[in-house]
N, C-alpha and C positions, 0 to 999 in steps of 0.2 A: 059159533061153537055149537056142536051137536048137543042135543038135549041130554044124552046119557053121560056126558062128560062134565066134570066140575073144574073150575079154575085151578091151575097148578102154579106153584111158586117155582120158577125156573132160574137157576143161577148160571149166569154167563161168565166164563173165565177167559179174559183176553190173553193173547200171547205175551210172553216176557216174564223173566224172573221177577222183575219189578216194572211198574208202569212207566218209569223213567226211561227204560230202554226204548220205548216207543215215542215218548214225548220229547226227549232231549234233541234227537236229530232234526226235529221240525221246529225247534225253538219254543216249545210250550212248557208250562208248568202244571203241577197237579191241579191248581185252581182253575186253569184254562180247561182242563179235561172235564171238570165238574160243571163249569159255568158256561163254556163257550163251544166246546166241540159238539158236533152233530154228525149224523150220517155214518157212512162206512159200515162194515160188517156189524160192529158191536151195537151201535145205536139203531141201525136198521133192523136187526133182529129184535131189539127191545120193542120197537114200534110195531113190528109184525106180530109178535106174541101178544102185546097189549090189545091189538086190533081184534083178536079173537077171544079176549077175556082172560088171558093168563096174566100172571104177575111176575114179570122179569125182575131180577136183581142182578147187579153187576158186582163181581167179586174180584179184586185185584190186590196186589201187594205193592208197597212203596217204601223206599228208603228215606222218605221225608216225614214219616209219622213214627211216633213212639208207642202208640197203642191203637187198638181197633177203633176206627172212625166210621161213622155213617153220614153220608151226604145225600142230597137229592139232585139228580141231573136236571139242569134248568130246561133243556130242550124237550125231554120226554117225560119228566117226572119220575124216572126210574131210580130206585134207591141204589146208591153206590157204596159198597162196603170196602174199606181199605184196611189191609193187615200190614203190620210192620214187618219189614224184611230187608235183607241185603242182597244185592245182585252178586252172583257168583263170578269169580275171576277165572280166566283161562288157566288150565293146569298144564303140566308138562306133557300130557297126552290127552287125546280125545276122551278116553275112558275116565281119566281123572276129572276132566271137566264135567262129564256127565254125572259123576258121583257128587261133585260140588253143587251142581244144579239141583240134584235131588235133595241134598242136605240143606240147601237154601230155601226150599219150599216151606212156608210157615204152616205146616199141617195142623198144628194145634189151634192156631188162630182161624184157619179156614173151617175147621170143625166147629168152633164156637159160632162163627158167622152163619154157617149152614143150619145149625141148631136154632139160633136166635131168629133166623129168617123163616124157619120151618120150611126149608126147601124140599120140594118133591122130586126135582130132576136137576142134574148137573150137565152143563153143556160147555165143552172146551173148544177154543177157537181152532186148535190144531191137534192132530194125533201123532204126527211124527215129531214128537217133542217131549222132553223129559217131564215137563209139568203134567202132561197127560198121564204118564205112568204113575206119578204121585197121586193124581186125582183118582185114578183107577183103584189104587189101593185104598184110598180114603172112602170112595163111594162103596166099595165092597164091605168095608168095616162098618159103615153106617147103613147098609142095605138100601142104598139110593141108586136108581139107574143113572148111568153115565152115557152121554152121547158126545160126539165130536164132529167138527166140520173141517173141510179142506179149504184153505185160503192160500195155498202155494207151498206149504212145507211138505216136501216129498222125499226126504232123505233121513235115514238114521245116521247119527254122527259118530257112533262108536259101537264096538261089539257088545258093550254092556247094554246100550239102548236096544240093540237088535234082539237080545235075549229078553229084556224087560217088555219090549213092545209085543212080542208074541203073547205073553201073559195078559198084558193090558187090553189088547184087542179082543181076546177071548172073554174078558170080563166086561167089555163095553157093550151096551145094549144096541147101539147102532151108529152109523156114520152118515153124514150129510155131504155128498160129493157131487157138485154140479159139473165137474170136468170129466168128459168121457175118457180122455187120456189117462187121468188119474184113476178112474175106475178100472181101466185095463191094467194099470200098474199094480193096483192092489190085488187083483186076481192072480197075477203072476208072482208077486212078492210074498203073499200069504195064502197059498193054495189050499192049505189044510185047515184054514179057519173059515167057518161059515159066517161071513160078514153080512150084516143086514145094512144095505146101503140105499139111501134115498137120493134121488136126483132133484134137489131143491136149490134154486139159485139164490143169490143175495137179493134182498128187497130194496126197492127205491120208492120214495114218496113221489109218485107221478103227478099228484096234484100240485105239489110245490115246484117240481122240476118241469117247467114248461116254458116255451119261448115267449119272450116279449117282442115287440116290434123291432126288427133289425135296424132300421134307420134311426129309431129313437135310441137303441142301445149303443150304436156307433157314435152318435152325437154326444151321448153322455160320457163316453170314454175317450172322446177326442180322436176318433178314428176316421179315416177317409171313407166316403161312401162307395167309391169305385175300386176298392182294393180287394183282392182275393186273400182272405184271412183264414189261416189254419191254426188250430188250438191244440195244446196238450197241457194237462194239469195233473198234479199229484206229487208223490214223493220223489225227490231227487236221489235216485239210486241208479247209478250209471249202468251197472251190469244187468240187474233184474229188469229195469225199464227200457234197456236198449237205447239210452239217450245218445250214445256215441253213434249208433246206427242212424238215429233220427237226424243228427247233424250232417252225416255223410249224404243221406238222402236229400236233405234240403240243399246241400251244395250242388247235387246233380240236377235238382229241379229248378231252383230259383236263380234268376239272373237279373231281375229288375225290381223296381220299387212298386210294381203293380201287384206284388204278392208280399205277404208278411206272415212269419211264423211267430206265434206267441206261446211261450212256455211259462206256466204258473206253478210255483212250488219251491220247497226247500227240503233238505234232508241231510243225511250223513255225508253225501258226496258233493255238497254245495261248493266247497273250495275247488275240488278237482274239476267240477263241471264249469265253474267260472273260468278256469284256465282253458278248457276246451272251447268255450264260447268266444273268449278273447282271441284264441289262435285261429278260429274259423274266419274271423274278419267280416262276418255277414252284417251288412248294414240293414237288412230287412228281417233281422231276428231280434225279438224283444223277450227278455227273461225277467219276470217279476219274481225275484228271489226271496220270497217269504211264504210261509204256510199261512193261509187265511182260513179263518172260521166264518168269514162273511159269505154265507151262502147266496144272498141276493147279488153280491158282486160277481161271484162265479157264474151265476145264472145270466147276468148281464153280458159277461164275456162270451159265454156259450151262445147267447142270442145274437151277438154281433158277428160271430164267426160264420164262415161258409162250409168248413169241413173240420173234422176232428181226426187226429192221427195218434195211434199208440203203437210203439215199435218194440214191445216187451220181449224179453227172452224167457222170463219166468212169470207166471201168473197163477192165481187160483180162480177166483171169480171177481174181477175188479169192478168197483162201483163207478169209477171215473167215466169210462166209456158209456155206461148206462145213463149217467147224468146228461152226457152229450146227446145220446139218442133220444132221451125224453124231451130235450129241447129242439128236436127236429133236425139234428145234424147228421149228415152221412159220415160214416166212420171208416177209416182205413186202419186195419188191424193185422198184426202178424198172427201166425198160427201157433203162438205160445199157448199151452194148455189153458183151458177156460175161455179164451177168446173165440175159438171156433164154435163153442157151445152157445155163446151169446149171439153170434152171427151164423146160426145153424143152417140157414137157407141162403147164405151169401147175400146177394143183392136184394132178394126178397125179404131179408131180415134187416136191411138198411145199411149194408156195408160192402166193402171190397176187402177180401182176404189176400194177404201177401205173405211171402216166406220170411222166416227169421233170417237175420244177417244178410238181407238182400236190399241194400239201399237203392239200387237201380230200379228194382221192382216197385219199391215204395214211391220213388220219384215218378215213375210212369203212372201210378195210380193218382198221385197228386195232379199230374198234368191232365189226366182224363177228367177229373172233377173240375178243374179250373176251366177247361174248354167247353164244358157242357152244363149249363145252368139248369136245363130241364132234368138231367140225370141227378143233379144235386137235390132238386126238389122232390123227385121220385123216391130217391133213397132216404131222404130226410123224413118223408111221410111214412115210409115203411118202418124206419127205425122207431119212430114214435109209437106206431101201432104195436110193434114187437114188444117194446118195454111195457106198454100199458097192459097187454094181455098176459105176459109171462112173468114180469118182475115187480108188479105193484105190491105195495104193503099188504093189501087184502089177499091177493093170490098166494103170496108166500106165507102169510100168516095161517091161512087155511091148510096149506100143505104141512107146515110145521106142527100145527095142532094135531093133525092126523098121525104124523110120524112119532111125535114125542109123547103122546098121551094114550096111544092104543097099546093094549097089553101085547107084548111080543115075547117070543121064545118061551 
């Protein structure tokens, strides 16, 4: 931290009317959130801000509590404040739903938490979201600067939100948008608003995420040493993550036991995905259908793999491929927004870019990596270098420090 700046208390507000909207699809409880979850945007930002001397706090709402509660995150030591709230239910129209979401925001509890924590800055996970509008009003009434990040939410859901968003963005101090496609969209969607936008990626602990010996990793997981292993991990969301496309691509690519696709994760589409997996009939597809907070286990799987593939249709700045790159894996990625920014220089950044909805192109990229061990090693080294230089906790923390604490406007 530069000498003229003092530590700030920065409140991080994750997506969701209540935190259960995020936790339930992956089979976790509120206690898991406090005691077991690590990484991702939320805890990555907490670690990055702490690395430069700031004091992050996490503020969320839950339908499992009856009063304001304060906990301490076991992984980062970050205080987690939880306000009681109910999730909003879908209305007869999108406008009615937006109004219900606004009404569901526990503004009085948030105000009390912000006051008790002595927060200097508010940071919302998404801006195309009704919670952002509510926070914009609250921040203005409390004379506290509000910022927001882009993690994939790029649509207003009703005309009421469209009107409110114009006012909220004008009141917002700045946006953090690592996706060039989203920055272009913002300039077209809000041409009359002078948005202060910073290009800062999501952070990753590159000291923790590094490869162990591949032979050792495979032996510990019971995997054959001579198999070409491809990995994908994260939330099971078929549409956003393009998991149906991944299965089509694997069907075009794999025809023998010398290759294996491993998918790790759970989510709201687990039942539907289980049906797709069963219908595929692939004998060389392995799905570990549970969300794991065991980071050493994920690192072991990444260390055992030869390549990583992500076939998303919608992204913000995903952390999963960064974890793979940090473990020295070459990445095959679609051109969904955010991913081209991670692999900005293509192969020089450690990956092969493919088009969305193009399973044959993905299959060709898989074949290219399978047939060329030297290329895999070259891309894996480039991937590790790219993540270390651009996405480390320290690099992102320095950028956040400059953007969130420098007087603007």
